[in-house]
C-alpha positions in Angstrom: 11.9 -1.7 -2.5 11.2 -4.6 -4.3 7.3 -3.9 -4.4 5.8 -1.3 -2.5 2.8 -1.5 -0.6 -0.8 -0.2 -1.6 -0.6 2.1 1.2 1.9 3.8 3.8 0.6 5.1 6.9 1.2 8.7 8.8 0.6 9.6 12.1 -0.4 12.9 13.1 -1.5 15.1 15.7 -5.4 16.0 14.7 -4.1 19.8 15.6 -2.0 19.7 13.3 -3.7 17.9 10.5 -6.9 20.0 11.0 -5.8 22.9 9.0 -4.7 20.5 5.9 -8.6 19.3 5.1 -9.0 22.9 4.1 -5.7 23.6 2.6 -5.8 20.2 0.6 -2.0 19.4 1.6 -0.2 18.6 4.6 3.2 19.7 5.7 3.7 17.0 8.4 4.8 17.0 12.0 7.7 19.2 13.5 10.4 16.3 13.0 9.4 16.3 9.4 10.3 19.8 8.9 13.6 19.4 10.7 14.5 16.1 8.9 13.6 17.5 5.4 10.8 14.9 4.6 7.8 13.2 5.6 8.1 10.2 7.9 5.7 7.2 6.9 5.4 3.5 8.1 4.3 0.2 6.4 1.6 -1.5 7.6 4.2 -3.9 9.4 6.1 -1.0 11.0 3.2 1.0 12.5 2.6 -1.1 15.7 6.6 -0.1 16.7 6.4 3.3 15.4 3.7 4.0 17.7 5.3 2.3 21.0 8.8 4.2 19.9 7.6 7.8 19.2 4.1 8.2 20.0 3.9 6.5 23.7 0.9 8.0 25.9 -0.7 10.3 23.2 -4.1 10.7 22.7 -5.5 13.2 19.9 -3.7 11.7 16.9 -5.0 10.6 13.6 -3.9 7.7 11.2 -3.5 8.9 7.6 -3.7 5.9 5.0 -1.8 7.1 1.9 -1.7 5.6 -1.2 1.6 5.0 -2.5 0.8 5.2 -6.3 -0.2 8.6 -5.9 3.0 9.7 -4.5 5.4 9.5 -7.5 9.2 9.5 -7.5 9.2 11.9 -4.5 8.8 8.6 -2.2 11.8 7.5 -1.1 12.6 3.9 0.5 15.3 4.4 3.2 17.3 2.7 5.6 16.2 3.5 9.3 15.5 1.2 12.3 17.4 -2.2 12.3 18.1 -1.3 8.5 14.4 -1.5 7.6 13.4 0.1 4.6 11.0 3.0 5.8 9.0 5.4 2.7 9.9 9.2 2.9 8.3 11.7 1.4 10.8 14.6 0.1 9.7 17.5 -2.2 6.9 19.5 -0.2 3.6 18.7 1.5 1.4 15.8 1.0 -1.4 16.6 -1.3 -4.5 15.2 0.1 -5.5 13.7 -2.9 -3.6 10.6 -2.2 -5.4 10.3 1.0 -7.1 7.1 1.0 -8.6 7.2 4.6 -8.0 8.8 8.1 -8.8 7.4 11.7 -8.5 8.7 15.4 -6.0 6.9 17.3 -4.4 7.3 20.8 -1.5 5.2 22.2 -1.5 4.2 25.7 1.3 4.2 28.3 2.5 1.0 27.3 3.0 1.8 23.8 -0.2 0.0 22.3 -2.7 1.0 19.9 -5.8 -0.7 18.4 -5.2 0.0 14.8 -8.5 0.2 12.4 -9.0 -2.9 10.4 -8.2 -1.3 7.4 -4.4 -1.1 8.1 -2.8 -3.8 5.9 
């Protein structure tokens, strides 16, 4: 990736993220454990990720993570349509890298109103 964005985004269920607040780290969703890395999206990729994978879901939380805090465990790999997606290897997400979080929901058509801070 030529220039890494300042932030990447993780969509999580509020239930799976709640214990992370106390623990100080987040292990991710079941798909992350199955794939061996944590899936993230850039701001430009986020709407399509929500439409494809989180349609008609409430009780979600959007995590904004500072890329500069992730170090070499953040790897950019081709995925949907050859786009480079951010993947975090090497264990749970340390919440010290979390810039902010916001509750979100995705309607039946896959639409979601994203927080203004998504950029």
